[in-house]
N, C-alpha and C positions, 0 to 999 in steps of 0.2 A: 797726469791723471785725466781721464776723459770725463766729460760732463754727461750726466744722465739727461736724456731728452724725453719730453712728452711729444708724441707724434700722433696726429689724428687725420682722418680723411673725412671730409664733408660729403656724405653720400648724396646730398641735394645738388652738388656740383660735379661729382665724379661721373665721367662718361665712359670709363673703362678702356682708355686707349693704351694702357699698360706701359707708358713711358717710365713710371716709377718702378715697375717690376723689372724692366730692363736695366735701370740704373742702380737700384738697390734691392736685388732679389732676396736678400736675407731679411729684409724688413717688411716688404709688401707681398701680398698674394691677392688673387681675385677671389671674391666670394661667389655664391651661387647665382648672383645677379650680374656677374662680370664687372663688378666694381671693386676697386682696390680696398684692401683692409690692411691694417698694421698687424703683423703676426709676431714680430719681435723688434721692439724699438732699439734694441742694442745689437741687432744683426748686421749692421754695417757701420762704417765710420760716420762721424758727424758731417764730414765733407760730402760723402755720398748721399746722405739723407737730405742735406740742403740742396744738393744738385738735383735730386729727384723732385723735390718741392718746387724748385725754380723752373724745371722743365715741364711741369704739369701744365697743360694748355688751359685748364679751367681754374687753376690756382686752388684746387680742392684740398691740398695738403697744408696742414698747420703744424709748425714746429716751435716748441718753446723749451726753455731750460726747466727741468723738473723742479729744481730747488729755486724758489723765488718767482717762477712763472714768466721770466723775461721772454718776450716773443722774438724769435729769430727769423721766422718767415710766416706769412708775408709781411 
């Protein structure tokens, strides 16, 4: 069984370089300001979501387990 995740993008940090879109396109998309947004937190595997968060150069992506709120990244 896969865990449900809460995935957020801190727009104060996001510079829109699109690494997350390249890594997990089912989860992230650019908004009108060319910043990433979460469009479907279940759109990719947990592994891909964490890879996208890890590769974000500004560490703008926050990932936690939905049930209980345990932080997975950063």
